[in-house]
C-alpha positions as CSV (number, residue, x, y, z in Angstrom):
1,X,-67.8,66.2,137.6
2,X,-67.7,66.9,133.9
3,X,-68.4,70.4,132.8
4,X,-72.1,71.1,133.1
5,X,-74.0,74.1,131.9
6,X,-77.1,73.1,133.7
7,X,-79.8,75.6,134.5
8,X,-80.6,74.1,137.9
9,X,-79.2,71.7,140.6
10,X,-82.0,69.3,139.7
11,X,-80.9,69.2,136.1
12,X,-77.3,68.7,137.2
13,X,-78.2,65.8,139.4
14,X,-80.3,64.2,136.6
15,X,-77.3,64.5,134.3
16,X,-75.0,62.9,136.9
17,X,-77.5,60.0,137.3
18,X,-77.7,59.5,133.5
19,X,-74.0,59.5,132.9
20,X,-73.2,56.8,135.6
21,X,-69.7,56.0,136.7
22,X,-67.9,57.2,139.8
23,X,-69.1,60.5,141.3
24,X,-67.3,62.7,143.9
25,X,-69.3,62.8,147.2
26,X,-68.5,66.5,147.6
27,X,-70.1,67.2,144.2
28,X,-73.3,65.4,145.2
29,X,-73.4,67.2,148.6
30,X,-72.9,70.7,147.0
31,X,-75.8,70.0,144.5
32,X,-78.0,68.6,147.2
33,X,-77.5,71.8,149.3
34,X,-78.8,73.9,146.4
35,X,-82.1,72.0,146.1
36,X,-85.3,73.7,147.0
37,X,-87.3,72.1,149.8
38,X,-90.4,70.1,149.0
39,X,-93.5,69.4,151.0
40,X,-93.8,65.8,152.2
41,X,-97.1,65.4,150.4
42,X,-95.2,65.8,147.1
43,X,-93.6,62.4,147.7
44,X,-97.1,60.8,147.7
45,X,-98.2,62.2,144.3
46,X,-99.0,59.9,141.5
47,X,-99.1,56.7,143.6
48,X,-96.0,57.6,145.6
49,X,-93.8,55.1,143.9
50,X,-90.2,56.4,143.6
51,X,-87.5,54.6,141.6
52,X,-84.4,54.0,143.5
53,X,-80.9,54.7,142.3
54,X,-77.4,55.3,143.7
55,X,-74.4,57.5,142.9
56,X,-71.2,55.5,143.0
57,X,-69.2,57.5,145.5
58,X,-67.4,54.4,146.6
59,X,-69.5,54.1,149.8
60,X,-69.8,50.5,151.1
61,X,-73.6,50.8,151.3
62,X,-73.8,50.7,147.5
63,X,-73.1,47.0,147.5
64,X,-76.0,46.4,150.0
65,X,-78.4,48.2,147.7
66,X,-77.3,46.3,144.7
67,X,-77.5,42.9,146.6
68,X,-81.0,43.4,147.7
69,X,-82.1,44.5,144.1
70,X,-83.4,47.8,145.5
71,X,-86.3,49.3,143.5
72,X,-87.0,52.4,145.5
73,X,-89.6,53.6,148.0
74,X,-93.4,53.8,148.1
75,X,-94.9,56.8,149.9
76,X,-98.6,55.8,150.6
77,X,-99.0,58.8,152.9
78,X,-96.8,60.9,155.1
79,X,-97.3,58.3,157.9
80,X,-97.1,55.1,155.8
81,X,-94.0,54.6,153.7
82,X,-92.6,51.3,152.4
83,X,-89.0,52.3,153.0
84,X,-87.4,49.6,150.9
85,X,-89.0,48.2,147.7
86,X,-87.1,45.5,145.9
87,X,-87.5,43.6,142.7
88,X,-88.3,39.9,143.2
89,X,-87.1,37.1,141.0
90,X,-89.9,37.7,138.5
91,X,-89.1,41.4,138.3
92,X,-92.1,42.6,140.4
93,X,-91.7,45.5,142.8
94,X,-92.3,44.2,146.3
95,X,-91.9,45.5,149.9
96,X,-88.8,44.2,151.7
97,X,-90.2,43.4,155.1
98,X,-86.8,43.3,156.9
99,X,-86.4,47.1,156.4
100,X,-89.9,47.9,157.9
101,X,-92.1,50.9,157.4
102,X,-91.3,54.6,157.8
103,X,-92.9,58.0,157.9
104,X,-91.9,61.3,156.5
105,X,-90.9,64.3,158.6
106,X,-90.4,67.8,157.4
107,X,-86.9,69.1,158.3
108,X,-85.3,72.4,157.9
109,X,-81.6,72.2,157.1
110,X,-79.4,75.1,156.4
111,X,-82.3,77.5,157.0
112,X,-84.2,76.2,154.0
């Protein structure tokens, strides 16, 4: 990771997303571990549409995400999540049925 004088892990992750290119998996993991927990209801705010993106860590799943033209996720409620939204041939954001629906669960990881 290039030298970052970021004030928060959120800012550091945003910078990595903006710069693009290859990112070390350990760098992402270390930043992720510093993030503060959120309530599941936060994901549903403002229509619940979240834009998808990937960090190029070299993982084989990155090709899958690119091939399906992944757009992100839509959190309608904690119990109703469109887990894979994609862009159709006209650029519209649509639900990818083959990935089904999901729901959000609150998990405590590393005592957070």
